[in-house]
C-alpha positions as CSV (number, residue, x, y, z in Angstrom):
1,M,37.1,132.3,33.1
2,R,39.0,131.5,36.4
3,E,42.0,133.6,37.4
4,R,45.4,131.9,37.8
5,A,46.6,131.7,41.4
6,G,49.3,134.2,42.2
7,P,52.7,133.4,43.8
8,I,51.5,134.1,47.3
9,A,48.6,131.7,47.0
10,L,50.9,129.0,45.6
11,V,53.3,129.4,48.5
12,A,50.5,129.2,51.0
13,C,49.3,126.0,49.4
14,L,52.7,124.4,49.5
15,L,53.2,125.3,53.2
16,A,49.8,123.7,54.0
17,V,50.9,120.5,52.2
18,V,54.3,120.4,54.0
19,A,52.6,121.0,57.3
20,G,50.2,118.1,56.6
21,F,53.1,115.8,55.9
22,G,54.8,117.0,59.1
23,Y,51.8,116.2,61.1
24,L,51.5,112.7,59.7
25,A,55.2,112.1,60.2
26,G,54.9,113.1,63.8
27,H,51.8,111.2,64.6
28,G,51.9,108.3,62.1
29,H,54.6,106.3,64.1
30,A,54.6,105.2,67.7
31,K,57.2,106.7,70.0
32,A,60.4,104.7,70.6
33,P,60.0,102.5,73.6
34,P,61.8,103.6,76.8
35,P,65.1,101.8,77.5
36,E,64.8,98.5,79.2
37,P,65.5,98.8,82.9
38,L,68.7,97.3,84.2
39,L,68.6,94.3,86.5
40,P,70.6,94.3,89.8
41,A,73.0,91.7,91.0
42,S,74.6,91.9,94.4
43,G,77.5,90.3,96.3
44,A,78.8,90.7,99.8
45,N,80.5,94.1,99.2
46,A,79.6,95.0,95.6
47,S,76.6,95.2,93.3
48,V,76.2,95.8,89.6
49,E,73.5,96.4,87.0
50,Y,73.2,94.6,83.7
51,P,70.8,94.8,80.7
52,P,68.5,91.8,80.4
53,A,68.9,91.9,76.6
54,S,72.6,91.2,77.0
55,G,71.8,87.6,78.1
56,W,74.2,87.9,81.1
57,Q,72.9,86.5,84.3
58,A,74.1,85.6,87.8
59,A,76.3,82.5,87.5
60,T,78.4,80.1,89.5
61,E,81.8,78.3,88.9
62,P,83.7,81.1,87.1
63,L,86.8,80.5,85.2
64,G,89.7,80.3,87.6
65,V,92.1,83.2,87.3
66,A,95.6,82.0,88.2
67,G,96.9,84.0,91.1
68,L,93.7,85.9,91.9
69,T,91.4,84.9,94.8
70,F,88.1,86.7,95.3
71,G,86.4,86.5,98.7
72,Q,82.6,86.1,98.6
73,P,82.5,86.7,94.9
74,L,79.6,88.0,92.7
75,V,79.7,86.1,89.4
76,L,77.9,86.9,86.1
77,G,78.2,85.2,82.7
78,P,76.4,84.9,79.4
79,H,73.2,83.0,79.9
80,G,74.3,82.2,83.5
81,V,77.4,80.4,82.4
82,A,80.7,81.9,83.4
83,A,83.1,79.2,82.1
84,R,84.4,81.0,79.0
85,A,83.5,84.6,79.6
86,G,82.3,86.3,82.7
87,L,82.6,88.9,85.5
88,I,83.9,88.2,89.0
89,A,83.7,90.8,91.8
90,G,84.8,90.3,95.3
91,T,87.4,91.1,98.0
92,L,90.9,90.6,96.7
93,S,93.3,88.7,98.9
94,G,97.1,88.5,98.8
95,T,97.6,92.2,98.2
96,A,100.1,94.2,100.3
97,S,102.0,97.2,98.9
98,S,100.7,96.4,95.4
99,P,97.1,96.7,94.1
100,L,97.5,93.3,92.4
101,P,98.8,90.1,94.2
102,A,102.3,89.0,93.5
103,S,101.0,85.5,92.8
104,F,99.1,87.0,89.9
105,L,101.8,89.3,88.6
106,A,104.1,86.3,88.5
107,Q,101.9,84.8,85.8
108,L,102.4,87.8,83.5
109,H,105.1,88.4,80.9
110,G,105.0,92.2,81.7
111,L,103.1,94.7,83.7
112,P,99.6,95.6,82.5
113,Q,98.6,99.1,81.4
114,T,97.2,101.2,84.2
115,E,94.7,104.0,84.3
116,V,92.3,105.6,86.8
117,V,88.7,105.4,85.9
118,G,85.4,106.4,87.5
119,L,82.8,103.8,88.4
120,A,79.3,104.2,89.8
121,N,80.2,105.5,93.2
122,T,84.0,105.4,93.3
123,E,87.3,105.5,91.4
124,A,89.2,102.4,90.4
125,Y,92.5,101.3,88.9
126,R,91.8,99.7,85.5
127,Y,94.4,97.2,84.1
128,T,94.4,96.2,80.5
129,G,96.7,94.4,78.1
130,I,96.5,91.2,80.1
131,Q,96.1,88.0,78.1
132,T,97.0,84.4,77.8
133,A,97.0,82.2,74.7
134,T,93.2,82.0,74.7
135,T,91.8,84.6,77.1
136,V,91.8,88.4,77.6
137,Y,91.4,90.1,81.0
138,T,90.4,93.5,82.2
139,L,90.8,94.1,85.9
140,Y,89.5,96.8,88.2
141,V,90.9,97.3,91.7
142,I,89.0,99.6,94.2
143,P,91.1,100.3,97.3
144,S,89.7,101.6,100.6
145,S,91.1,103.3,103.7
146,A,91.1,100.0,105.6
147,A,93.6,98.3,103.3
148,V,90.8,96.2,101.8
149,E,90.5,96.0,98.1
150,E,87.5,95.1,96.0
151,G,88.5,93.6,92.7
152,V,86.5,93.1,89.5
153,A,87.7,90.8,86.8
154,C,86.3,90.7,83.2
155,Y,87.5,87.9,81.0
156,A,86.6,86.6,77.6
157,P,88.1,84.5,74.8
158,R,90.4,86.5,72.5
159,T,88.0,86.0,69.6
160,E,84.9,87.3,71.5
161,S,85.5,91.0,71.8
162,S,81.7,91.7,72.2
163,A,81.6,89.6,75.4
164,M,84.5,91.7,76.8
165,R,82.7,95.0,75.9
166,T,79.5,93.8,77.6
167,C,81.5,92.8,80.7
168,E,83.3,96.2,80.9
169,A,79.9,98.0,80.5
170,I,78.6,96.0,83.4
171,A,81.7,96.7,85.4
172,S,81.3,100.4,85.0
173,T,78.1,100.1,87.1
174,V,79.8,98.6,90.1
175,T,78.8,100.1,93.4
176,V,80.9,99.2,96.5
177,T,79.7,98.9,100.0
178,Y,82.4,99.9,102.5
179,V,82.3,97.8,105.7
180,N,84.4,97.3,108.8
181,G,85.3,100.9,109.2
182,A,86.6,101.2,105.6
183,A,86.0,104.4,103.7
184,E,86.2,105.3,100.0
185,V,89.6,106.5,98.8
186,T,88.6,109.6,97.0
187,N,91.5,110.3,94.7
188,L,93.6,107.7,92.9
189,T,95.3,110.1,90.4
190,P,99.1,110.2,90.9
191,E,100.3,113.3,92.7
192,P,102.9,115.1,90.5
193,S,105.0,116.5,93.4
194,Y,105.3,113.1,95.1
195,A,106.0,111.4,91.7
196,H,108.9,113.9,91.1
197,Q,110.5,113.2,94.5
198,V,110.4,109.5,94.1
199,G,111.4,109.6,90.5
200,A,114.5,111.8,91.3
201,A,115.6,109.4,94.1
202,I,115.1,106.2,92.1
203,G,116.7,107.7,89.0
204,K,120.0,108.2,90.9
205,V,119.8,104.7,92.4
206,N,119.2,103.2,88.9
207,A,122.2,104.9,87.6
208,L,124.3,103.2,90.3
209,R,122.7,99.9,89.6
210,D,123.7,100.2,86.0
211,A,127.3,100.7,87.1
212,V,127.2,97.4,89.0
213,G,125.7,95.7,86.0
214,G,128.6,96.9,83.9
215,L,131.2,95.1,86.0
216,G,132.6,92.0,84.3
217,Q,133.0,88.6,85.9
218,H,136.7,89.2,86.3
219,A,136.6,92.6,87.8
220,A,139.2,93.2,90.4
221,A,138.1,92.8,94.1
222,S,139.2,96.4,94.7
223,T,136.9,97.7,91.9
224,I,134.0,95.6,93.2
225,A,134.5,97.0,96.7
226,R,134.6,100.6,95.5
227,V,131.5,100.3,93.2
228,A,129.6,98.4,95.9
229,S,130.4,101.1,98.4
230,Q,129.2,103.8,96.1
231,V,125.9,101.9,95.4
232,A,125.4,101.3,99.2
233,A,125.8,105.1,99.8
234,G,123.4,105.8,97.0
235,F,120.7,103.6,98.4
236,S,121.2,105.1,101.8
237,A,120.9,108.6,100.3
238,A,117.7,107.7,98.5
239,H,116.3,106.3,101.8
240,A,117.3,109.5,103.6
241,S,115.6,111.7,101.0
242,L,112.4,109.8,100.9
243,A,112.0,108.9,104.6
244,P,110.5,112.4,105.5
245,V,108.2,112.5,102.4
246,Q,104.5,112.2,103.1
247,P,103.0,110.0,100.4
248,P,99.3,110.1,99.3
249,G,97.2,107.8,101.4
250,V,96.7,105.1,98.8
251,V,100.5,105.0,98.2
252,E,101.5,104.6,101.9
253,P,102.0,100.8,101.8
254,A,104.1,101.0,98.7
255,H,106.1,104.0,100.1
256,S,106.8,102.0,103.3
257,A,107.9,99.0,101.2
258,L,110.2,101.2,99.2
259,L,111.9,102.5,102.2
260,S,112.4,99.0,103.5
261,A,113.8,97.8,100.1
262,L,116.2,100.8,99.9
263,A,117.5,100.1,103.5
264,S,117.9,96.3,102.7
265,A,119.7,97.1,99.5
266,A,122.1,99.5,101.2
267,A,123.0,96.9,103.8
268,A,123.4,94.2,101.2
269,Y,125.8,96.3,99.1
270,S,127.8,97.3,102.2
271,S,128.2,93.6,103.0
272,L,129.4,93.0,99.4
273,A,131.9,95.8,99.6
274,A,133.3,94.5,102.9
275,A,133.6,90.9,101.6
276,A,135.3,92.1,98.5
277,S,137.7,94.3,100.4
278,S,138.7,91.4,102.7
279,S,138.8,88.8,99.9
280,D,136.4,86.7,101.9
281,E,135.1,84.3,99.3
282,G,132.5,82.7,101.5
283,G,131.3,86.1,102.8
284,Y,131.3,87.4,99.2
285,A,129.0,84.6,98.0
286,V,126.6,85.2,100.9
287,A,126.6,88.9,100.2
288,R,126.0,88.4,96.5
289,G,122.9,86.4,97.4
290,R,121.7,89.2,99.7
291,V,122.2,91.7,96.9
292,Q,120.2,89.6,94.5
293,Q,117.3,89.3,96.9
294,A,117.4,93.0,97.7
295,E,117.4,93.9,94.0
296,A,114.5,91.6,93.3
297,A,112.6,93.2,96.3
298,L,113.2,96.7,94.9
299,D,112.1,95.7,91.4
300,S,108.9,94.3,93.0
301,V,108.2,97.6,94.8
302,L,108.8,99.7,91.7
303,A,106.3,97.5,89.9
304,S,103.8,98.4,92.6
305,F,104.4,102.0,91.9
306,S,103.7,101.4,88.2
307,L,100.4,99.7,89.1
308,L,99.5,102.7,91.2
309,G,99.9,104.9,88.1
310,Y,103.4,106.2,88.8
311,K,105.8,105.8,86.0
């Protein structure tokens, strides 16, 4: 009569069976294939990589983006067609103190959301929340030391979020070639100490601007003269406080434009005060026009700071 196997023998048998299943599981299936290599696409100053499986390819005739002009653009689109969705990368023209051209900003109902992101070999400003009735946009702006900006635009119909995700994934691979003495701007993150100085000066100016806005149409000339003089002095003080401040390199054009706008506004309000004091109706009308222009210029400069990440 055979003896019954003891507990130790049973455990050994089970372990052998489990090991056998483990061997089959590890060797009965082929290894996962390596990821498909990305394909390159290059323009004059920028190159990207894209997955062949995405269906995106080099394309021509992209969708025109009102207010944005790209020099020597690199264009990609689904199946080589960039009419409805696509990517455009090229040198942006029309920029000055702002990362985005005024002609483009004029098409928007509000400023886009701004963040600093890392791309393949540089940092960029990323702008989202831009849309028309049919199309959504994500923009990337890559500044350089030579005041030359490389721009990347992703666009897709509002109903095709997958196309936008594909485009943004491709945009993250952008590599920029810096030419004509340009160099990479290494840090786009707003500098807190500079932001505090500008914010303090503009906060005081905005309080004075609110005082002007509170004047009624039938305010006495003497009241207008007094308030306008105070506002002019406030703009002059803001200019004096910011003139010696050294801004971060990427903010230098906006800082220079801000100083110019503050000086122009101070002069315009001084003219308004003088015209109101002398009851010069013709001079008062001209001064009001100068004030309106100066206020609009200041608002434009402050929008530039917002697009640079300064709130």
